[in-house]
C-alpha positions, 0 to 999 in steps of 0.5 A: 500499499501507498499513502499520500497527502495532497492539498487542493486549493479549490473551495467547496460550497455545500448548500451555501456553506463554504467548507473551504479548501481541502487536504486529501489523504489517499491509500492506494494499491500498487496499481494506483487504485484508491482503497481509502480516501479522507477529505479534510476541509478548512471548516473542520468537516471530514469525509471518509470513504472506503470499499466498505463505505463508498458514497454519501450525499457529499461524495464518493470513493474515487473510482479513478486510479492515480499515477503513482509517479505523479504522486511521489512528492505527496507520500506520507507514512501509513501512521500519518494516514491512520491518524487521520482515519481515526 
């Protein structure tokens, strides 16, 4: 497994509520498929998706693989990911 943390500078607005920008935490397999995903927003909202909880009213587990070479600079430890998953 591989673990990544990536900041996205795109504010999210839900029902007139500005969530702000986000940090995505991703767990992927060796093919770049996303196993677990966490979205942490500036307003404190946190969304978590996995194969056991694929979607809700706000989003879903990515069905697109990532390019592991492109994401190399965003690698984090499993422990860092798990701290966010709690």
